[in-house]
C-alpha positions in Angstrom: 0.0 0.0 0.0 1.4 3.3 -1.1 1.6 6.4 1.1 -1.3 7.9 -0.8 -3.4 4.9 0.1 -2.6 5.3 3.7 -3.5 9.0 3.6 -6.9 8.2 1.9 -7.6 5.5 4.5 -6.7 7.8 7.4 -8.9 10.5 6.0 -11.8 8.2 5.6 -11.4 6.8 9.1 -11.2 10.4 10.5 -14.3 11.5 8.6 -16.2 8.4 9.9 -15.1 9.1 13.5 -16.1 12.8 13.2 -19.4 11.9 11.7 -20.0 9.4 14.5 -19.1 12.0 17.2 -21.4 14.6 15.6 -24.3 12.1 15.6 -23.6 11.2 19.2 -23.6 14.9 20.2 -26.9 15.4 18.3 -28.4 12.4 20.1 -27.2 13.8 23.5 -28.7 17.2 22.7 -31.9 15.6 21.6 -32.1 13.6 24.8 -31.3 16.8 26.9 -34.1 18.7 25.1 -36.5 15.9 25.6 -35.6 15.7 29.3 -36.0 19.5 29.7 -39.4 19.4 28.0 -40.4 16.5 30.3 -39.3 18.5 33.4 -41.1 21.6 32.1 -44.3 19.5 31.5 -44.1 18.1 35.0 -43.7 21.6 36.4 -46.6 23.0 34.4 -48.8 20.1 35.4 -47.9 20.8 39.0 -48.8 24.4 38.6 -52.1 23.5 37.0 -52.9 21.0 39.7 -52.1 23.4 42.5 -54.1 26.2 40.9 -57.1 23.9 40.6 -56.9 22.7 44.2 -56.5 26.3 45.5 -59.6 27.3 43.5 -61.7 24.4 44.9 -60.4 25.1 48.5 -61.5 28.7 48.2 -64.9 27.6 47.2 -65.0 25.1 50.0 -64.1 27.7 52.5 -66.8 30.0 51.3 -69.4 27.2 51.6 -68.1 26.2 55.0 -68.4 29.8 56.3 -72.1 29.7 55.3 -72.5 26.4 57.2 -70.6 27.7 60.2 -73.0 30.6 60.4 -76.0 28.4 60.8 -74.3 25.9 63.1 -73.3 28.7 65.4 -76.9 29.9 65.7 -78.1 26.4 66.5 -75.4 26.0 69.2 -76.5 29.3 70.7 -80.0 27.9 71.1 -78.5 24.7 72.6 -76.4 26.7 75.1 -79.4 28.7 76.2 -81.6 25.7 76.5 -78.9 23.8 78.5 -78.4 26.7 80.9 -82.2 26.8 81.5 -82.2 23.1 82.0 -79.5 23.2 84.7 -81.1 26.1 86.4 -84.5 24.3 86.5 -82.8 21.2 87.9 -81.1 23.2 90.7 -84.4 24.6 91.7 -86.5 21.4 91.4 -87.7 20.4 94.9 -87.2 16.7 93.9 -83.5 17.3 93.8 -81.2 17.2 96.9 -80.2 20.7 98.0 -77.0 21.8 99.6 -76.0 24.5 102.1 -73.2 26.9 101.5 -72.3 26.5 105.1 -68.7 27.7 104.6 -70.0 31.0 103.1 -72.4 31.3 106.0 -69.7 30.7 108.6 -67.6 33.3 106.9 -70.4 35.9 107.2 -71.0 35.0 110.8 -67.4 35.6 111.8 -67.7 39.2 110.4 -70.8 40.1 112.5 -70.7 42.4 115.5 -74.2 41.6 116.9 -74.4 38.4 119.0 -78.2 38.2 118.7 -78.1 38.5 114.9 -75.3 36.0 114.7 -77.2 33.5 116.8 -80.4 34.1 114.8 -78.6 33.5 111.4 -76.9 30.4 112.8 -80.2 29.0 114.0 -81.7 29.6 110.5 -78.8 27.5 109.0 -79.5 24.6 111.4 -83.2 24.9 110.5 -82.3 24.6 106.9 -80.2 21.5 107.6 -83.2 19.9 109.3 -85.4 20.9 106.3 -83.0 19.3 103.9 -83.0 16.0 105.9 -86.8 16.0 105.7 -86.8 16.7 102.0 -84.3 13.9 101.4 -87.1 11.4 102.1 -88.9 12.7 99.0 -85.9 13.0 96.6 -86.8 11.8 93.1 -83.9 12.6 90.9 -85.1 10.5 87.9 -88.4 12.3 87.7 -86.7 15.7 87.9 -84.2 14.8 85.2 -86.9 13.5 82.9 -88.8 16.8 83.2 -85.8 19.0 82.5 -84.6 16.8 79.6 -88.0 17.2 78.0 -87.7 20.9 78.5 -84.4 20.9 76.7 -85.8 18.8 73.9 -88.8 21.2 73.7 -86.5 24.2 73.4 -84.4 22.5 70.7 -87.5 21.4 68.8 -88.7 25.0 68.7 -86.6 25.2 65.6 -88.8 22.6 63.9 -90.5 24.1 60.8 -88.1 26.9 60.1 -88.2 27.8 56.4 -85.2 28.6 54.2 -85.6 32.0 52.6 -85.4 32.9 49.0 -81.8 33.1 47.5 -80.0 36.3 46.7 -81.1 37.7 43.3 -78.2 39.2 41.6 -78.7 42.2 39.3 -76.9 40.5 36.5 -78.8 37.2 36.9 -81.5 36.6 34.2 -85.0 35.9 35.4 -85.1 32.7 33.4 -82.6 29.9 33.7 -79.6 30.4 31.5 -78.2 27.7 29.3 -75.2 27.5 31.7 -77.5 26.9 34.7 -79.5 24.3 32.8 -76.2 22.6 32.0 -75.1 22.8 35.6 -78.4 21.3 36.8 -77.8 18.3 34.6 -74.2 17.8 35.9 -75.3 18.3 39.5 -77.5 15.2 39.2 -74.3 13.1 39.0 -71.5 15.2 40.2 -70.4 17.0 43.4 -69.2 20.6 43.2 -65.5 19.5 43.3 -65.9 17.3 40.3 -67.9 19.9 38.5 -65.2 22.6 39.1 -62.5 20.2 38.0 -64.2 19.3 34.7 -64.9 23.0 34.0 -61.3 23.9 34.8 -59.9 21.3 32.5 -62.3 22.1 29.7 -61.4 25.8 30.0 -57.7 25.0 30.1 -58.0 22.7 27.1 -55.3 21.1 25.0 -52.7 23.4 23.6 -53.1 23.8 19.8 -50.1 23.3 17.5 -50.1 27.0 16.8 -50.0 27.8 20.6 -47.3 25.2 21.1 -45.1 26.7 18.3 -45.8 30.2 19.7 -44.8 29.0 23.2 -41.5 27.6 21.9 -40.8 30.8 20.1 -40.9 32.8 23.3 -37.4 34.2 23.9 -37.4 33.7 27.7 -38.7 31.3 30.3 -40.4 34.2 32.0 -42.6 34.8 28.9 -43.5 31.1 28.7 -44.5 31.2 32.4 -46.6 34.3 31.9 -48.5 32.7 29.0 -49.1 29.6 31.1 -50.3 31.7 34.1 -52.8 33.5 31.9 -54.2 30.1 30.7 -54.4 28.9 34.3 -56.1 32.1 35.6 -58.8 31.9 32.8 -59.4 28.2 33.8 -59.7 29.1 37.5 -62.2 31.9 36.7 -64.2 29.5 34.7 -64.1 26.9 37.6 -65.3 29.6 40.1 -68.1 30.6 37.8 -69.2 27.0 37.5 -69.1 26.8 41.3 -71.2 29.9 41.7 -73.7 28.6 39.2 -73.7 25.3 41.1 -74.4 27.3 44.4 -77.1 29.4 42.7 -78.9 26.3 41.5 -78.8 24.6 44.9 -79.9 27.8 46.6 -83.0 28.0 44.4 -83.8 24.3 45.0 -83.5 24.6 48.9 -85.5 27.8 49.1 -88.8 27.1 50.9 -87.5 23.9 52.4 -88.3 23.4 56.1 -86.2 22.1 59.0 -87.9 18.9 60.2 -87.3 17.9 63.8 -90.4 15.8 64.6 -88.3 12.7 65.2 -86.2 13.9 68.1 -86.2 11.2 70.8 -87.1 11.8 74.4 -84.7 11.0 77.2 -85.2 7.5 78.6 -81.9 6.6 80.2 -81.6 5.9 84.0 -79.7 8.5 86.0 -77.2 7.1 88.5 -78.2 7.9 92.1 -76.2 6.4 94.9 -77.1 7.1 98.6 -74.1 8.1 100.7 -75.6 8.7 104.1 -77.9 7.0 106.6 -80.8 9.4 107.1 -81.8 8.0 110.4 -78.3 8.6 111.8 -78.1 12.1 110.3 -81.4 13.0 112.0 -80.0 11.7 115.3 -76.9 13.8 114.8 -79.1 16.9 114.0 -80.9 16.4 117.4 -77.6 16.4 119.2 -76.4 19.5 117.4 -79.6 21.3 118.3 -79.0 20.5 121.9 -75.5 21.7 121.7 -76.7 24.9 120.0 -78.8 25.7 123.1 -75.7 25.5 125.3 -73.6 27.4 122.7 -76.2 30.2 122.6 -76.0 30.6 126.3 -72.2 30.8 126.2 -72.3 33.5 123.6 -74.9 35.5 125.5 -72.8 35.3 128.7 -69.4 35.9 127.2 -69.8 37.8 123.9 -68.8 37.1 120.3 -65.1 36.5 121.1 -66.4 33.3 122.9 -68.5 32.3 119.9 -65.8 30.6 117.8 -63.3 27.8 118.2 -60.3 28.1 120.4 -58.4 28.6 117.2 -59.9 32.1 117.2 -61.2 32.8 113.7 -63.1 35.8 115.1 -61.3 39.0 114.1 -59.1 37.4 111.4 -59.3 38.6 107.8 -58.5 35.8 105.3 -60.2 35.2 102.0 -62.2 32.1 101.4 -63.2 31.0 97.8 -66.0 28.5 97.3 -67.8 26.7 94.6 -71.4 25.9 94.3 -73.6 23.2 92.8 -77.0 23.7 94.2 -77.8 27.1 95.7 -79.3 27.6 99.2 -81.0 30.7 100.4 -77.8 32.4 101.7 -78.3 35.7 99.9 -82.0 35.9 100.8 -81.4 35.1 104.5 -78.0 36.8 105.0 -78.9 39.8 102.9 -75.9 39.4 100.6 -73.6 40.9 103.2 -69.9 40.5 102.6 -67.9 38.3 105.0 -64.7 39.3 106.7 -63.0 36.0 107.4 -63.0 32.3 107.2 -60.4 29.6 107.4 -59.6 28.0 104.0 -59.3 24.7 105.8 -62.9 24.8 106.8 -64.6 25.4 110.1 -62.0 25.1 112.9 -62.5 23.0 116.0 -60.1 21.6 118.5 -61.9 18.3 118.7 -59.5 15.6 117.4 -61.3 13.1 115.2 -60.3 9.5 114.7 -57.9 8.6 111.9 -59.7 9.1 108.6 -62.3 11.3 110.2 -65.2 10.4 112.5 -68.2 8.4 111.2 -71.7 9.8 111.7 -72.2 7.2 114.4 -69.0 8.2 116.2 -70.0 11.9 115.9 -73.3 11.1 117.6 -71.5 9.5 120.4 -69.1 12.4 120.8 -72.0 15.0 120.8 -74.0 13.0 123.3 -70.9 13.0 125.6 -70.4 16.8 125.1 -74.0 17.5 125.7 -73.9 15.6 129.0 -71.3 18.0 130.3 -72.8 20.9 132.4 -72.5 24.6 131.7 -72.5 26.7 134.9 -73.3 30.1 133.3 -71.0 33.1 133.1 -69.1 31.8 136.2 -68.0 28.7 134.2 -64.4 29.3 133.2 -64.2 26.2 131.0 -66.9 27.2 128.5 -64.6 26.7 125.5 -65.3 23.0 125.4 -69.0 23.7 124.6 -68.0 26.1 121.8 -65.6 23.6 120.2 -68.2 20.8 120.6 -70.9 22.8 118.8 -68.7 23.7 115.8 -67.5 20.1 115.6 -71.1 18.9 115.4 -72.2 21.7 113.1 -69.4 20.9 110.6 -70.1 17.2 110.6 -73.8 17.8 110.1 -73.3 20.2 107.3 -70.7 18.0 105.5 -73.1 15.1 105.7 -76.2 17.0 104.7 -74.3 18.2 101.6 -73.4 14.7 100.6 -76.7 12.7 101.0 -76.4 11.2 97.5 -74.1 10.9 94.6 -75.7 11.8 91.3 -74.2 10.8 87.9 -75.7 13.0 85.2 -73.5 11.7 82.4 -76.4 10.2 80.6 -78.3 13.5 80.6 -75.2 15.3 79.2 -74.7 12.7 76.6 -78.4 12.9 75.6 -78.1 16.7 75.2 -75.0 16.3 73.1 -76.6 13.7 70.9 -79.7 15.7 70.4 -77.7 18.8 69.4 -75.6 16.8 67.0 -78.7 15.4 65.3 -80.1 18.9 64.9 -76.8 20.2 63.5 -76.7 17.4 60.9 -80.2 18.3 59.7 -79.4 22.0 59.6 -76.1 21.3 57.8 -78.0 19.3 55.2 -79.9 22.5 54.3 -77.0 24.9 54.9 -74.7 23.3 52.4 -77.2 24.3 49.7 -77.8 27.9 50.9 -76.2 31.0 49.6 -75.0 33.7 52.0 -78.3 35.6 52.2 -80.2 32.5 53.0 -77.8 31.5 55.7 -77.9 34.9 57.4 -81.7 35.0 57.4 -81.9 31.4 58.6 -79.5 32.2 61.5 -81.7 35.2 62.4 -84.8 32.9 62.5 -82.9 30.5 64.7 -81.8 33.2 67.1 -85.5 34.3 67.4 -86.2 30.9 68.9 -83.8 31.5 71.9 -86.0 32.0 74.9 -87.4 30.6 78.1 -88.1 26.9 78.2 -91.6 25.9 77.2 -94.0 24.7 79.9 
């Protein structure tokens, strides 16, 4: 092979290699462009999907706001009815009452008149005796059945409320438009989310070849993004319009519908009532405390108010006492609402030392009988303090026991009220999801007008 042949062979091989390299680079560029297009398509698809979901969530929030308006009005009725129910239950004579004896004691310590102090103390003992007599006629179940029916009656006052006519927009035609008729057909088989999605995608449409070429001709990524943004915005507007049309159609259909609550069940559960005290023993204790009070009264008359309280000397102190209440007694009626000056936060003090774990009622009766057997020799008796401590010991044991005659479990009543409210809210919500804003506001006003005193 000549030198010329070698040159020709080398040139051919070089050309072939160059051509192969060029084709390889072209294939790499093609793959890179395809990958870039794929990434851009994914990014655009994500933008479109996010825009659609935001549009639907916006519509959902608007509709939920309408539902919340009506639910809040119903809850207000329930709150009012429940407050009336508890108040009626507290005042029902078939329920056990309690005495705010701590509050009463606090007021007594602040008095300056021994006669008034003894008179008010006697009224408290009389109230304790009354409570013990009433305890024989306690009928918690009957009282609860009555107040539960009162609660149901208040809630069922909403029965028959009519949904008002929808808002008539100035730009709305008097007759149904072609769009509304189309929406009506779609509503029969679609929820609003599906309707908005289909409208969005229809409006977005497939990009034509001309649009695609124009998109590729844009000089910058920013211009391409702006073109896509405009298409998405137009599709979102179309979806919202479809949602508004959907809501208008539903609002027209729900107008004139009534809230039906004629199937609300009555309360039939048994209330838990557990006796905690032996009434016979409490009445025996009350007799012993009454005897002790007679001696105590004489001590106070002979020695003044500084002798009226325990040897721990609450009288003249000034410490705050906070208390809670369950059933009210007649404290403010009898005591005139006067402010008290002092009371021990540990309760009514007494120097009588009880057995470990506290004295039982039977043990308290034995102690009081022993104390009452001890003589009092009038103002010459220099050991009168034992009679004072004995009285306050017996007074406290009597009051604590009288306030804990029974344990009442009202869980079933509370559960019944909650279940009834939830049932009503479900029925109201079934109407509210179809209302427009005007209907929801008017319905809420009609509900609020039902808030009042319990029915007889």
